[in-house]
N, C-alpha and C positions, 0 to 999 in steps of 0.2 A: 726613204730612211725613217725609222721611228726614232723620234725624240721627244722629251717631256717640252712642254709649252713653257714660256717664260714664268708665267702665273704658277704653273705646278712645280717647277723650280723654287721658285721662291717661298712656296709651302715648306717645302724639303728644309730649306736654309732657314728658315723661321723655326720649324719645329727642333732643327740642329741646336740653334742656340740655346732654346729651353735644355735639350739634353747634356749641354756642355756643363751644365750646372751639377749634373750628377756623373760623377766619374766611377771609374772601376771600383774605387775603394767602397763607394757607397753602394754600388750593386753586389759587392762581395757580402758587406755588412748585412745587406738584408738577407742574403742567402743565409748566413749564419743566425742571425737574430730571428727570423721568420716574422719581421714586422712588414705589415703593408706600406707601400711607398706613398703615403698620404701626401707628402710635401709635393712629390713630382706630379702627381695626379692633379692635385691643386693648381699647379703652375700650368698644367696644359688645360685644364678647364678654362682658367684665368685668360687664355690666350685664345678662347673660343673654339678650341680645336675638336672639344667632345661633340660639337654639333656640325662638325664639317660636311656632313651628307644629309644633313636634316634640314626641312624646309625654312626659307627666310620667316616665313609666317611665324615660325614658333621661336624664333630667335638664333636658328642655325644659320649655317653659311649657303646652304643651298646648292652645294658642290657635289660632285660624284663620287663613286667609288673608286675611280682613278685617283682622285686627288687624296682620297682616305688610305689608299695603297700607299702613295707616296710616302704620307704622314708616318703609317705604321712600319714600313721601311726602314725610315731614317731612325725612329727609335728602337728599332731592333738591332739596326746597324751601330747605334752607338755604345753598346756595351751592356745596354740594358736588358738585352735579349728577349726571352719569353715573358720573364717577370715585368719588364716594364711594358710590353705590350698587352699582355694579360690584364693589367691593371685598369686599362681604358677599352679593351677590345669591345666587351659587351655594349658599351654606350654606343659604339661606333654602329654596329650591324644590328643590333638586339632590337633598337625601336622600329625599324624599318617596317614591320607590319603595320605597326599603330600609323606611323606617318602615312602609308598607302592605304589601310583599311579602315582607321579609326575614324570615328566622327570628329567633327570639328571641335565639339566640347571635349573630347578625349585630347586629341592633339594639344589644344589650349592648355589641358589641365596636367598632362603627363610630360610632353616634351620639354617645355621650357626649364622646368628643375632638374632634368636629367642633362640638358646641355649646360647650365651652371653648375652642375657638380652638386647641386644641393641633396638630390635624391641618387641613390645607386641601385643599379638592378641586377638582378641574377637570372639565368635560363634555367627554368624546370621541363626538361623535356625527356632525357634519357631516365631510363628505369633500371633495377637489377636484374629482371627477368626479362627484359625486351631489348637492350641493347639497341643496335641500329635499326632492328626490328619495331619502328615507331607506332605500326598501326596495332601492336599487341600491347601496347602501355595498359596497365590496370588501374591507374589513379582515375577517380571518378568525381563528376560534379553532378549533384542532384539539385534540381530546382526545390526552393523552400520558400513559398511567398516570393517577396521582392527582392530574393538573394538565391546564391547558389551557396551549397556545402559541400567541401572537397575532402575526400578522403585518398591517401595512397602514400607512394616514396617515389624520391626521386635520387638518382645518383650523378656523381661527376659535375655538382651544381657548383659553378666557380663564384667566388667573392659572396658566397651568402651569409659568412659571418658577420659581414659589416653591411649587407645589401638591406635597403629600406623597403625595396618593392621586390616582384618576381614576375616576369614572364611565364605565363604556367599554360602546359597543354594538358587537357585532360579530357577523358572520354564523357560524352553528355548523352549519347545514344548508342545502341548496339552498331556493329559494323552494316556497311548497306553492300551497294555493288559494288564499290571499291572498298578495300580493307581499311583505308585511311578516313571512310566517312564516319561522322559522328565523333570526331574529335573537334574540341573547341579550345579557343585560346583566350586567356584572361591575362590582363595585367592588374596587379592588386598588391596591396600592402602585405609584406611578409610580417605576419603576427606571430611573435615567437611564444605566445599564448597557445598557439594551435600548430606550430612547427617547431619540431626539433631539428637543430641543425647541428650535426656530427662531423668533425674534420676528418679527412682522409689523409692520412700518413703517406708520402708519398717521395719519388726519386728525387725531383727538382722543383724549381720555382717555389721555392719554400715560403716565400714571402706573399704569395697569391693564394689563398687558401681554395681548397676544393671539397665538397662536402656531399654526404648524404642527406638527405631530407626525410623526415617522418611527419606526414601532414595528417593531422587529427582534427576532423570537422571544422575546418578554416571556413570560416564566413566570407563569401565574396559577393559585394553588392551587384547587381544585376546590369549597372552602369560599367562595370569592369570587364565586360564580355567584349572583346575586339571583334569588330565585324559580325556576322551572322552565325549563328549556332552551328555546329558540324561542319563548318568550312576551316577550322583552325590549322590543319595539316596543309591545305592549300597557301593559306597565308604565309606560313612558315617558310614556304619555298622563296619567299621574296627574302628571307633572312639567310638562306642556305647558300645560295650563290654568291652574295657578297661576302660571307664569312669564309667561304674557300677560297676566294680572291684575296681578302685579307690575310689569312692563314699563309697563303703562298707568298705574299710580299714579306711577311713577317719572317718565314722560313729561310727566304732569301737573304734578308738582312742579318740574321744570326749567322748563317754561313759565310757571307763576305767577311763580317767582323773576324770570324776565326780564322778565315784565309789570309787577311791581312795581318793578323797576329802571326801567322806561321810563316809568311814571306819574310815578316821582319827578323823573325828568330833564325830563320835559315840564311838571311845576309850577315848576321852579326855573330852566329853560333860558329867557331873555328875549332875544326878538329883534323888532326895529320896535316897541320899547316895551311888547311883551306877552309873557307867557308863551306857549310854542308850544303849551301844552296845551289853550289856549283857542280854537284853530283846529280846527275838525271835520275837517280833513284828518288831523289827529294824533289827535284823540277818536274818532272811528269805527272804525279799525283796532284801537285799544286796547279799545274796548267791546265789539267782534264777538270777539275773542280771549277776552276774560273771560267770555263766554256760552258760546263752544265749549268753554272748558275746563270751566264748570261742568256743562254736559251730559255732557261726557266722564267727569266723575268720578262722576256719578250711576249712568250704565253700568257703571263700573268696580266700584263698590259692589254693584250688583245681581248683577254676575257673581261677586263675591265670595260674596255671601251665599248665591248658589245652591251654589257649590262646598263652602261649609260646611255645607249642609243636606243634602248627599249626593246633589244634584240635578244631572242633564245641565246642561252649563252650557257646552259647545263653542262654541256660537253666539255667547252673550253674552261669553263671553272674548275671543273673536277681534274681536268688535265694540267691544268695549271699547278693546282694543289698536289698533284701526285709528283710532278717534275719537281717542283720547289722542294717538297720534303724530302725526295730522296739526293738531290743536289746538297742540299744544305746539311744532311746527315754525312753524306760523305765528305763533304769538305770540313766539317767538325772532326770527324774520324781522321781525316789527312792530318789536319792541325795537331791533334794530339800525338800522332805517331810522328810527325816533323820535330815536335819539341821532345821525343823521347821519353828519358825519364820525368823530366820536367813537366811532361804534358799531363801526368798523373798528379801534381802540385796545384794546390789551388792557388796561389800566388799569380799562376799565369793564366789563369781564368777560362783556357780552352776546355778544360775539364767540365767546368760550369755549364759553358756554351754546350758542350756535346750532351750533357745530362738534359739539357733543356729542349734543345732540337729535336728531341724522339716526341715531344708532343705532337710536331706537325706530322709525323709518321703516323699517329695513331688516332688522332681527334682533327676534327669532328666526325671523319669516316674514315675507315681503315684503307690503306693502299690497296688491300685485296678486295673491296667493295668497289674502289673507284675502277680498276681492271675489268671487274663484272660490268659495270656501267657502261665503260669504254667499248667492250666487246659487243655489248647489245646495241648501244646506239650507234656507234661507227662503223663496225662492221656487220651488224645484222645478225649476230649469232644469238641462239635460243638464250631466254632469260634463265640464269641458274640458282636464283635463290627465290 
């Protein structure tokens, strides 16, 4: 039988106590005024949770992706939804390549201020013309003396409005035997004199900005290269699987919050002399969502356990992300429909959850690309892309 350890349960409860300070009214206000939830992030940082999976030598807790997933699930399920988790998400998984492949000097310089919340990182990988075809990115870094000079564009870069630094993938040499050869990873200051940050207006998660970046002759010190030149994509894989696991845990949290609200409404809403939750047309979709979310949670915890054990988990991490995103979407849709006309009203919050949960279906990889991956890796079918 699977169950969280007492220590993991305690993490969820402690994070829950922080989340309790930020009620539905707070998150609805952030959705309305588009203001970044700085005070929430400060409280999470003060509790030491930004470094939950970072090495103890850098001031982190030295715990695993499992504990990080428990934390992110608790934030998402509190009513904070994707706004709350996205405000801290990059700090949880983004620095993994640095923690694994960075020099001792880089770890000492980069990780402690990230963990303390003194610096904020954004993730510069996706580009307008490349999308999920990362090998085709056009942003280039060219060596110039003791530094690199970067030019290009990045798309869907979250928190760049306030980020102090960027984890940046750029091509430093032509494609090799593998299309992803020649890509290098940098962690450097986001110098606004050389980077224009333009916010993208979007459907939801209004308090956490998403942006397009225009990079013009950005100077990057040689010491900001992470690991070896040309191996950046391989290093990013150490962030990709944890990110999929965390996205899965977050989506499940949003779905379970929506389901809780829907069940409460179904118990209390009386029509034709009986609570609507007595009708099987209401009961069955809610019960189905409960079962789907439970199954997705087990796959997510399985993927996290494999990662923490140092075992291959690409298939499991992607499967968890797929199942969680689909289950959460269905749960949020069901919650809106359970509320009927009031599901369309902002005061009941399920419409906000419905808008935000769509992120997990789209990013960081689409459900269709995950199915392609599963078909190839699990079923041995020919690669389709």
